[in-house]
TORKOL-4160 file (C-alpha; in steps of 0.2 Angstrom, whole numbers, padded with zeros to 4 digits, m for minus):
188
<pt num="1" X="m0021" Y="0044" Z="0084"/>
<pt num="2" X="m0016" Y="0050" Z="0067"/>
<pt num="3" X="m0024" Y="0045" Z="0050"/>
<pt num="4" X="m0013" Y="0049" Z="0035"/>
<pt num="5" X="m0019" Y="0049" Z="0017"/>
<pt num="6" X="m0005" Y="0048" Z="0004"/>
<pt num="7" X="m0011" Y="0053" Z="m0013"/>
<pt num="8" X="m0001" Y="0049" Z="m0029"/>
<pt num="9" X="m0006" Y="0064" Z="m0040"/>
<pt num="10" X="m0019" Y="0061" Z="m0055"/>
<pt num="11" X="m0012" Y="0056" Z="m0073"/>
<pt num="12" X="m0001" Y="0067" Z="m0084"/>
<pt num="13" X="0004" Y="0065" Z="m0101"/>
<pt num="14" X="0021" Y="0058" Z="m0094"/>
<pt num="15" X="0012" Y="0046" Z="m0085"/>
<pt num="16" X="0004" Y="0040" Z="m0101"/>
<pt num="17" X="0021" Y="0039" Z="m0110"/>
<pt num="18" X="0028" Y="0029" Z="m0095"/>
<pt num="19" X="0042" Y="0042" Z="m0095"/>
<pt num="20" X="0050" Y="0049" Z="m0080"/>
<pt num="21" X="0047" Y="0067" Z="m0078"/>
<pt num="22" X="0060" Y="0080" Z="m0084"/>
<pt num="23" X="0072" Y="0089" Z="m0072"/>
<pt num="24" X="0063" Y="0105" Z="m0075"/>
<pt num="25" X="0047" Y="0098" Z="m0081"/>
<pt num="26" X="0030" Y="0102" Z="m0072"/>
<pt num="27" X="0017" Y="0094" Z="m0082"/>
<pt num="28" X="m0002" Y="0098" Z="m0080"/>
<pt num="29" X="m0013" Y="0084" Z="m0077"/>
<pt num="30" X="m0021" Y="0076" Z="m0092"/>
<pt num="31" X="m0040" Y="0079" Z="m0096"/>
<pt num="32" X="m0042" Y="0061" Z="m0088"/>
<pt num="33" X="m0031" Y="0066" Z="m0075"/>
<pt num="34" X="m0043" Y="0081" Z="m0070"/>
<pt num="35" X="m0057" Y="0069" Z="m0071"/>
<pt num="36" X="m0050" Y="0056" Z="m0059"/>
<pt num="37" X="m0044" Y="0071" Z="m0047"/>
<pt num="38" X="m0062" Y="0076" Z="m0046"/>
<pt num="39" X="m0068" Y="0059" Z="m0040"/>
<pt num="40" X="m0056" Y="0057" Z="m0025"/>
<pt num="41" X="m0066" Y="0056" Z="m0010"/>
<pt num="42" X="m0055" Y="0062" Z="0006"/>
<pt num="43" X="m0060" Y="0070" Z="0022"/>
<pt num="44" X="m0062" Y="0088" Z="0019"/>
<pt num="45" X="m0058" Y="0093" Z="0037"/>
<pt num="46" X="m0040" Y="0085" Z="0036"/>
<pt num="47" X="m0025" Y="0096" Z="0037"/>
<pt num="48" X="m0018" Y="0096" Z="0018"/>
<pt num="49" X="m0001" Y="0097" Z="0012"/>
<pt num="50" X="0005" Y="0095" Z="m0007"/>
<pt num="51" X="0021" Y="0093" Z="m0017"/>
<pt num="52" X="0026" Y="0110" Z="m0025"/>
<pt num="53" X="0023" Y="0102" Z="m0042"/>
<pt num="54" X="0010" Y="0108" Z="m0053"/>
<pt num="55" X="0002" Y="0090" Z="m0054"/>
<pt num="56" X="0000" Y="0088" Z="m0036"/>
<pt num="57" X="m0007" Y="0104" Z="m0033"/>
<pt num="58" X="m0018" Y="0103" Z="m0047"/>
<pt num="59" X="m0023" Y="0085" Z="m0039"/>
<pt num="60" X="m0026" Y="0094" Z="m0024"/>
<pt num="61" X="m0037" Y="0108" Z="m0030"/>
<pt num="62" X="m0049" Y="0098" Z="m0040"/>
<pt num="63" X="m0051" Y="0086" Z="m0025"/>
<pt num="64" X="m0056" Y="0101" Z="m0015"/>
<pt num="65" X="m0043" Y="0105" Z="m0005"/>
<pt num="66" X="m0038" Y="0124" Z="m0012"/>
<pt num="67" X="m0028" Y="0128" Z="0003"/>
<pt num="68" X="m0015" Y="0115" Z="0004"/>
<pt num="69" X="0001" Y="0118" Z="0009"/>
<pt num="70" X="0016" Y="0116" Z="m0003"/>
<pt num="71" X="0029" Y="0106" Z="0005"/>
<pt num="72" X="0045" Y="0103" Z="m0002"/>
<pt num="73" X="0049" Y="0088" Z="0006"/>
<pt num="74" X="0034" Y="0079" Z="m0003"/>
<pt num="75" X="0042" Y="0081" Z="m0020"/>
<pt num="76" X="0047" Y="0067" Z="m0031"/>
<pt num="77" X="0065" Y="0061" Z="m0031"/>
<pt num="78" X="0078" Y="0069" Z="m0040"/>
<pt num="79" X="0081" Y="0058" Z="m0054"/>
<pt num="80" X="0097" Y="0064" Z="m0063"/>
<pt num="81" X="0101" Y="0056" Z="m0079"/>
<pt num="82" X="0085" Y="0046" Z="m0078"/>
<pt num="83" X="0074" Y="0062" Z="m0079"/>
<pt num="84" X="0065" Y="0064" Z="m0096"/>
<pt num="85" X="0067" Y="0046" Z="m0101"/>
<pt num="86" X="0057" Y="0029" Z="m0103"/>
<pt num="87" X="0063" Y="0013" Z="m0096"/>
<pt num="88" X="0067" Y="0007" Z="m0114"/>
<pt num="89" X="0078" Y="0023" Z="m0118"/>
<pt num="90" X="0087" Y="0021" Z="m0101"/>
<pt num="91" X="0092" Y="0003" Z="m0105"/>
<pt num="92" X="0096" Y="0006" Z="m0123"/>
<pt num="93" X="0109" Y="0020" Z="m0116"/>
<pt num="94" X="0114" Y="0013" Z="m0100"/>
<pt num="95" X="0110" Y="m0006" Z="m0100"/>
<pt num="96" X="0108" Y="m0013" Z="m0084"/>
<pt num="97" X="0115" Y="0001" Z="m0073"/>
<pt num="98" X="0096" Y="0010" Z="m0072"/>
<pt num="99" X="0089" Y="m0006" Z="m0061"/>
<pt num="100" X="0103" Y="m0004" Z="m0049"/>
<pt num="101" X="0101" Y="0015" Z="m0048"/>
<pt num="102" X="0082" Y="0013" Z="m0044"/>
<pt num="103" X="0085" Y="m0001" Z="m0032"/>
<pt num="104" X="0096" Y="0011" Z="m0024"/>
<pt num="105" X="0084" Y="0025" Z="m0023"/>
<pt num="106" X="0071" Y="0013" Z="m0016"/>
<pt num="107" X="0083" Y="0008" Z="m0001"/>
<pt num="108" X="0083" Y="0020" Z="0013"/>
<pt num="109" X="0100" Y="0014" Z="0017"/>
<pt num="110" X="0108" Y="0016" Z="0000"/>
<pt num="111" X="0122" Y="0029" Z="m0005"/>
<pt num="112" X="0118" Y="0026" Z="m0022"/>
<pt num="113" X="0106" Y="0032" Z="m0035"/>
<pt num="114" X="0106" Y="0039" Z="m0052"/>
<pt num="115" X="0121" Y="0050" Z="m0058"/>
<pt num="116" X="0115" Y="0068" Z="m0054"/>
<pt num="117" X="0101" Y="0062" Z="m0044"/>
<pt num="118" X="0096" Y="0058" Z="m0025"/>
<pt num="119" X="0103" Y="0043" Z="m0016"/>
<pt num="120" X="0091" Y="0032" Z="m0008"/>
<pt num="121" X="0097" Y="0038" Z="0009"/>
<pt num="122" X="0094" Y="0056" Z="0006"/>
<pt num="123" X="0077" Y="0053" Z="m0002"/>
<pt num="124" X="0071" Y="0042" Z="0013"/>
<pt num="125" X="0077" Y="0054" Z="0026"/>
<pt num="126" X="0068" Y="0069" Z="0017"/>
<pt num="127" X="0051" Y="0059" Z="0018"/>
<pt num="128" X="0055" Y="0054" Z="0036"/>
<pt num="129" X="0059" Y="0070" Z="0041"/>
<pt num="130" X="0042" Y="0077" Z="0035"/>
<pt num="131" X="0033" Y="0061" Z="0043"/>
<pt num="132" X="0040" Y="0067" Z="0059"/>
<pt num="133" X="0032" Y="0083" Z="0058"/>
<pt num="134" X="0014" Y="0077" Z="0059"/>
<pt num="135" X="0003" Y="0080" Z="0074"/>
<pt num="136" X="0001" Y="0065" Z="0085"/>
<pt num="137" X="m0018" Y="0065" Z="0081"/>
<pt num="138" X="m0032" Y="0070" Z="0067"/>
<pt num="139" X="m0031" Y="0068" Z="0050"/>
<pt num="140" X="m0018" Y="0073" Z="0036"/>
<pt num="141" X="m0019" Y="0073" Z="0017"/>
<pt num="142" X="m0004" Y="0073" Z="0007"/>
<pt num="143" X="m0004" Y="0076" Z="m0012"/>
<pt num="144" X="0012" Y="0068" Z="m0019"/>
<pt num="145" X="0021" Y="0056" Z="m0031"/>
<pt num="146" X="0024" Y="0039" Z="m0033"/>
<pt num="147" X="0042" Y="0039" Z="m0024"/>
<pt num="148" X="0037" Y="0048" Z="m0008"/>
<pt num="149" X="0021" Y="0036" Z="m0007"/>
<pt num="150" X="0032" Y="0021" Z="m0009"/>
<pt num="151" X="0045" Y="0028" Z="0004"/>
<pt num="152" X="0033" Y="0032" Z="0016"/>
<pt num="153" X="0025" Y="0015" Z="0016"/>
<pt num="154" X="0043" Y="0007" Z="0017"/>
<pt num="155" X="0048" Y="0018" Z="0031"/>
<pt num="156" X="0032" Y="0016" Z="0042"/>
<pt num="157" X="0026" Y="m0001" Z="0037"/>
<pt num="158" X="0040" Y="m0010" Z="0030"/>
<pt num="159" X="0031" Y="m0011" Z="0013"/>
<pt num="160" X="0046" Y="m0014" Z="0002"/>
<pt num="161" X="0035" Y="m0015" Z="m0016"/>
<pt num="162" X="0019" Y="m0007" Z="m0021"/>
<pt num="163" X="0010" Y="m0004" Z="m0037"/>
<pt num="164" X="0004" Y="0015" Z="m0035"/>
<pt num="165" X="m0003" Y="0021" Z="m0051"/>
<pt num="166" X="m0008" Y="0039" Z="m0053"/>
<pt num="167" X="m0024" Y="0042" Z="m0042"/>
<pt num="168" X="m0020" Y="0029" Z="m0028"/>
<pt num="169" X="m0023" Y="0032" Z="m0011"/>
<pt num="170" X="m0013" Y="0024" Z="0004"/>
<pt num="171" X="m0021" Y="0026" Z="0021"/>
<pt num="172" X="m0011" Y="0024" Z="0036"/>
<pt num="173" X="m0014" Y="0026" Z="0055"/>
<pt num="174" X="m0002" Y="0029" Z="0068"/>
<pt num="175" X="m0002" Y="0028" Z="0087"/>
<pt num="176" X="0013" Y="0032" Z="0097"/>
<pt num="177" X="0028" Y="0025" Z="0086"/>
<pt num="178" X="0017" Y="0012" Z="0078"/>
<pt num="179" X="0011" Y="0013" Z="0061"/>
<pt num="180" X="m0001" Y="0001" Z="0050"/>
<pt num="181" X="m0008" Y="0003" Z="0033"/>
<pt num="182" X="m0027" Y="0003" Z="0033"/>
<pt num="183" X="m0032" Y="0004" Z="0016"/>
<pt num="184" X="m0022" Y="0005" Z="m0002"/>
<pt num="185" X="m0034" Y="0010" Z="m0016"/>
<pt num="186" X="m0030" Y="0011" Z="m0034"/>
<pt num="187" X="m0040" Y="0023" Z="m0043"/>
<pt num="188" X="m0056" Y="0017" Z="m0051"/>
């Protein structure tokens, strides 16, 4: 049996501003984020992977996983024109279109998404391909972002909507082809 702990990175300044990360932005953790990352209690014997982003790598290091393997499949979705903006800015500029773009990005069968960004199909395929590489047994910890956490939960257990604030840990188990969610722990 495999146990997979999906960890959304700890808070950053863009998180506090409720702003999508910019295309080339690699924000560090905020002071509160560093404090939160130090409190994460995860199995230290687990194989560890991390998004290549600074915020995910920093969360992994502060949680005690200094040898976590950077894994491009765990990167956040590419947001295209959404990147660097708040929801209010998006609505002001694009009206109702951003809701449709985000809905498409959250749909594993959608060929849509924000202009210049990933489609739902491509994003979910990337996450699914990584899930398919996991071992049949043992424990794995993956430090990633809200999008990959939500995508993994949708692809494995069919969860279509979940709040996953920074620092959330979702724990899944897999036996054969069957997955189930065993814990969803928001920070604090």
